C-alpha positions as a printed Julia matrix, in Angstrom:
354×3 Matrix{Float64}:
  9.68  51.56  145.57
  7.47  54.09  147.39
  7.22  57.77  146.47
  9.4   58.92  149.39
 12.29  56.68  148.36
 11.87  57.76  144.73
 12.09  61.41  145.74
 15.16  60.71  147.86
 16.82  58.83  145.01
 16.14  61.66  142.58
 17.4   64.24  145.08
 20.61  62.39  145.93
 21.33  61.53  142.28
 20.82  65.16  141.27
 23.12  66.44  144.02
 25.85  63.94  143.14
 25.66  64.86  139.46
 25.8   68.55  140.36
 28.76  67.92  142.65
 30.66  66.04  139.95
 29.97  68.74  137.39
 30.65  71.68  139.73
 34.42  72.09  139.07
 33.71  72.23  135.34
 30.66  74.5   135.57
 32.35  76.84  138.06
 36.0   76.31  137.17
 37.09  79.62  138.7
 35.71  78.64  142.11
 37.21  75.2   142.66
 39.02  76.3   145.83
 35.86  77.82  147.28
 33.89  74.69  146.41
 36.49  72.61  148.22
 36.16  74.86  151.26
 32.4   74.41  151.11
 32.66  70.61  151.12
 35.01  70.7   154.1
 32.76  73.13  155.99
 29.75  70.86  155.46
 31.73  67.88  156.77
 32.79  69.83  159.87
 29.22  70.98  160.53
 27.82  67.46  160.19
 30.46  65.94  162.46
 29.98  68.63  165.11
 26.24  67.95  164.93
 26.81  64.35  166.04
 28.34  65.66  169.24
 26.46  68.88  169.87
 23.14  68.26  168.15
 22.45  64.58  168.7
 24.25  63.99  171.99
 23.83  67.46  173.49
 27.52  67.89  174.34
 28.44  71.26  172.85
 32.11  71.08  172.08
 34.76  73.48  170.84
 37.31  70.68  170.85
 36.76  69.33  167.34
 39.3   71.89  166.13
 41.87  69.69  167.92
 41.17  66.79  165.54
 41.0   69.07  162.51
 44.43  70.54  163.23
 45.86  67.17  164.18
 44.74  65.81  160.81
 46.56  68.65  159.04
 49.87  67.99  160.75
 49.62  64.22  160.5
 48.87  64.16  156.78
 51.69  66.56  155.93
 54.18  64.88  158.29
 53.5   61.41  156.89
 53.6   62.7   153.32
 57.07  64.13  153.94
 58.42  61.57  156.42
 57.76  58.6   154.13
 60.46  59.81  151.73
 62.56  62.57  153.35
 63.89  63.51  156.81
 61.06  65.51  158.39
 63.34  67.7   160.51
 65.43  68.73  157.49
 62.27  69.48  155.5
 60.86  71.89  158.06
 64.25  73.48  158.73
 64.99  74.24  155.07
 61.52  75.17  153.89
 60.83  71.77  152.37
 60.3   72.24  148.68
 63.51  74.27  148.34
 65.58  71.16  149.11
 63.4   68.1   148.5
 61.04  67.4   145.61
 58.42  64.66  145.6
 57.88  62.67  142.45
 54.29  62.29  141.29
 54.1   58.75  142.7
 55.62  59.84  146.03
 53.17  62.74  146.37
 50.04  60.67  145.87
 51.3   57.7   147.89
 52.22  60.02  150.73
 48.94  61.89  150.83
 46.99  58.63  150.67
 48.79  57.14  153.67
 48.74  60.51  155.42
 44.97  60.8   155.15
 44.58  57.28  156.49
 46.7   58.19  159.52
 44.85  61.5   159.93
 41.58  59.59  160.27
 42.74  56.88  162.67
 44.96  58.82  165.09
 42.46  61.63  165.89
 39.81  58.99  166.57
 42.16  57.27  169.03
 43.01  60.62  170.64
 39.28  61.4   170.94
 38.75  58.1   172.71
 41.56  58.75  175.17
 40.56  62.35  175.88
 36.87  61.51  175.96
 37.41  58.92  178.66
 38.98  61.68  180.78
 36.62  64.63  180.19
 33.24  63.3   179.03
 32.24  63.0   182.65
 31.88  66.8   182.57
 28.56  68.25  181.46
 27.13  71.49  180.12
 29.29  74.58  180.05
 32.05  72.81  182.04
 32.56  70.42  179.15
 32.41  73.24  176.57
 35.04  75.31  178.41
 37.28  72.27  178.84
 37.18  71.5   175.1
 37.87  75.15  174.3
 41.01  74.87  176.39
 42.07  71.75  174.5
 42.11  73.61  171.19
 44.08  76.53  172.61
 46.58  74.23  174.31
 47.07  72.19  171.13
 47.96  75.33  169.16
 50.51  76.43  171.75
 52.07  72.98  172.0
 52.34  72.58  168.21
 53.95  76.03  168.03
 56.8   74.78  170.18
 57.61  71.51  168.37
 60.57  72.08  166.06
 60.19  68.95  163.95
 56.85  70.21  162.58
 58.05  73.76  162.02
 57.25  75.26  165.44
 56.42  78.96  165.14
 57.62  79.3   161.54
 54.97  76.88  160.3
 54.98  73.83  158.07
 55.08  74.06  154.27
 53.2   71.08  152.84
 54.53  69.26  149.76
 53.71  71.18  146.55
 51.56  69.54  143.9
 53.74  67.62  141.37
 55.12  69.89  138.67
 55.22  66.88  136.33
 51.45  67.16  135.88
 51.09  69.68  133.08
 47.36  70.27  133.53
 47.2   73.62  135.36
 43.7   72.81  136.65
 44.69  69.41  138.05
 45.51  70.58  141.58
 42.18  72.3   142.11
 40.24  69.36  140.69
 42.18  66.86  142.78
 41.46  68.54  146.1
 37.88  69.28  145.14
 37.06  65.68  144.26
 38.91  64.51  147.38
 36.77  66.79  149.55
 33.61  65.86  147.64
 34.29  62.16  148.2
 34.77  62.88  151.91
 31.49  64.8   151.94
 29.6   61.89  150.38
 31.18  59.4   152.77
 30.38  61.56  155.79
 26.8   62.11  154.69
 26.22  58.4   154.08
 27.63  57.58  157.51
 25.56  60.25  159.28
 22.4   59.18  157.44
 23.05  55.6   158.53
 23.43  56.81  162.13
 20.12  58.65  161.88
 18.32  55.4   161.1
 20.02  53.35  163.79
 19.59  52.6   167.48
 22.81  54.5   168.11
 21.09  57.81  167.37
 18.28  57.0   169.78
 20.82  56.38  172.52
 22.6   59.67  171.77
 19.23  61.47  171.93
 18.46  59.77  175.23
 21.77  61.06  176.61
 20.92  64.55  175.35
 17.41  64.57  176.81
 18.23  63.12  180.23
 21.53  61.37  180.81
 20.7   60.31  184.35
 17.53  58.53  183.24
 19.44  56.91  180.37
 21.95  55.5   182.85
 19.12  54.32  185.12
 17.7   52.39  182.16
 20.98  50.49  181.85
 22.57  52.43  178.97
 26.35  52.63  179.21
 26.37  56.35  178.48
 30.13  56.85  178.75
 30.78  54.22  176.08
 28.36  55.79  173.63
 29.63  59.31  174.32
 33.18  58.22  173.58
 32.18  56.38  170.39
 30.2   59.4   169.22
 33.16  61.72  169.7
 35.5   59.25  168.0
 33.22  59.23  164.95
 33.37  63.03  164.81
 37.17  62.99  165.2
 37.59  60.47  162.37
 35.99  62.75  159.78
 37.41  65.96  161.26
 40.92  64.58  160.88
 40.31  63.75  157.23
 38.91  67.23  156.6
 41.99  68.78  158.2
 44.34  66.64  156.11
 42.68  67.76  152.89
 42.67  71.42  153.91
 46.35  71.33  154.82
 47.26  70.13  151.34
 44.97  72.68  149.72
 46.27  75.67  151.69
 49.9   74.62  151.3
 51.04  76.05  154.62
 50.2   75.09  158.2
 50.47  77.52  161.08
 49.8   76.16  164.54
 47.39  78.84  165.78
 46.1   80.63  162.66
 45.45  77.62  160.43
 45.54  74.23  162.15
 44.11  74.96  165.62
 42.27  78.16  164.72
 39.55  78.01  167.34
 38.66  81.68  166.86
 37.43  81.05  163.33
 37.1   77.43  162.25
 36.33  76.19  165.74
 33.45  78.68  166.07
 32.33  78.18  162.46
 31.63  74.48  163.12
 29.18  75.38  165.87
 27.62  78.33  164.07
 26.95  76.43  160.84
 25.18  73.58  162.62
 23.05  75.96  164.68
 22.23  78.11  161.64
 20.84  75.16  159.7
 19.33  73.4   162.69
 21.29  71.09  164.96
 19.95  67.62  165.55
 18.77  67.33  161.92
 20.24  65.61  158.88
 20.04  68.48  156.41
 20.43  71.35  158.88
 24.26  71.35  158.95
 24.4   70.99  155.15
 22.09  73.97  154.6
 23.69  75.98  157.39
 27.24  75.45  156.11
 26.24  76.33  152.55
 24.46  79.56  153.52
 27.22  80.49  155.94
 29.93  79.99  153.3
 28.19  82.22  150.78
 27.45  84.82  153.45
 31.04  84.81  154.72
 32.64  85.03  151.3
 30.33  87.89  150.35
 31.27  89.8   153.5
 34.99  89.15  153.1
 34.76  90.53  149.55
 32.46  93.51  150.06
 33.25  94.81  153.53
 36.75  93.61  154.29
 37.73  94.99  157.68
 34.18  94.86  159.02
 33.55  91.19  158.35
 33.83  90.15  161.99
 31.34  92.81  163.02
 28.87  91.45  160.45
 29.64  87.92  161.6
 28.84  88.92  165.18
 25.53  90.42  164.02
 24.76  87.15  162.21
 25.37  85.18  165.41
 23.0   87.45  167.35
 20.3   87.15  164.67
 20.56  83.36  164.66
 20.36  83.06  168.44
 17.46  85.53  168.81
 15.31  84.78  165.76
 16.3   81.24  164.77
 17.15  79.42  168.02
 16.12  76.1   166.42
 17.89  76.9   163.14
 16.38  77.24  159.71
 15.15  73.64  159.68
 13.42  74.13  163.02
 11.83  77.38  161.81
 10.6   75.72  158.61
  9.26  72.73  160.55
  7.31  75.05  162.81
  6.01  77.22  159.96
  5.22  74.44  157.48
  4.72  71.28  159.6
  2.67  69.51  156.94
  5.66  69.51  154.6
  7.61  67.51  157.18
  4.94  64.86  157.61
  3.35  66.4   160.69
 -0.45  66.61  160.79
 -1.96  69.56  162.65
 -5.71  69.98  162.9
 -7.51  73.31  163.03
 -7.74  73.33  166.84
 -4.0   72.85  167.25
 -3.28  75.5   164.64
 -5.56  78.02  166.4
 -3.9   77.22  169.72
 -0.48  77.85  168.22
 -1.63  81.18  166.78
 -3.07  82.25  170.16
  0.18  81.34  171.92
  2.13  83.51  169.51
């Protein structure tokens, strides 16, 4: 085993151990840790579309919100009439047993992964012919339309929202709910990271990069660009749906525009986190999501009421001073640490250009 693989093994092992110990070391912050895992997943999945393929999308919020509603609807509908649940407030009339709760959420998460991927394939076939800002605006409209449509469907609560099944009262451990959703989100994070890392070492990534760099030339070389664009978006939708399903259960209440299809916050956060860390890189979205989460929570605590102003300032700073993200800035500043060799002549040339 070479030194690089040994370092990677030590790094990954250390992070997994830290992740497993986190809810015990920071027991008062289990909910925030769960949020962090979900944010990292969303940033990594957006990066497949926006960073690797060059198709900047605001439409991933569609799959996130769809995953929320699907998981909760399946969890309820497997055992009780869904329309009666939403009409009566759910837990006031019907109570899941422990077995029903966990069976329902398991099947619900499975559905919330598969259905959004299918929807992404169908929608992608229709709109992935658009490019640049036309595609971005179209996907923004999808998220807004989804929120309005969900707000008019009575069976999933319409405007009054959807109360998700409460955690079983039979479990006497008061910390069990927080631990359950944390480990669920942490498992999703590991699975997403493993999948993305596999993509980074495959031919599939090279094709996505070719589409990003020059789609017309990629097509001229015989690459079926539409097929790969659709598959890439379906991969993003698969993990976004799972993330939404977990968040719906954690929050306990789903509103169509302010929670599920919240493009103003979560939809923008996906993009911002990937850009902050460095889109088109493996670790960029992870670092960007982590820093963004700590920054956001600090602002929400210290300057509540001005948090969106500070968030706007952060966006401006990122775009102006870190256009390639933190990973891009570090690669430029310390190229030798990323395996790039620069001789004295090249270094002097770079200094003169600056």
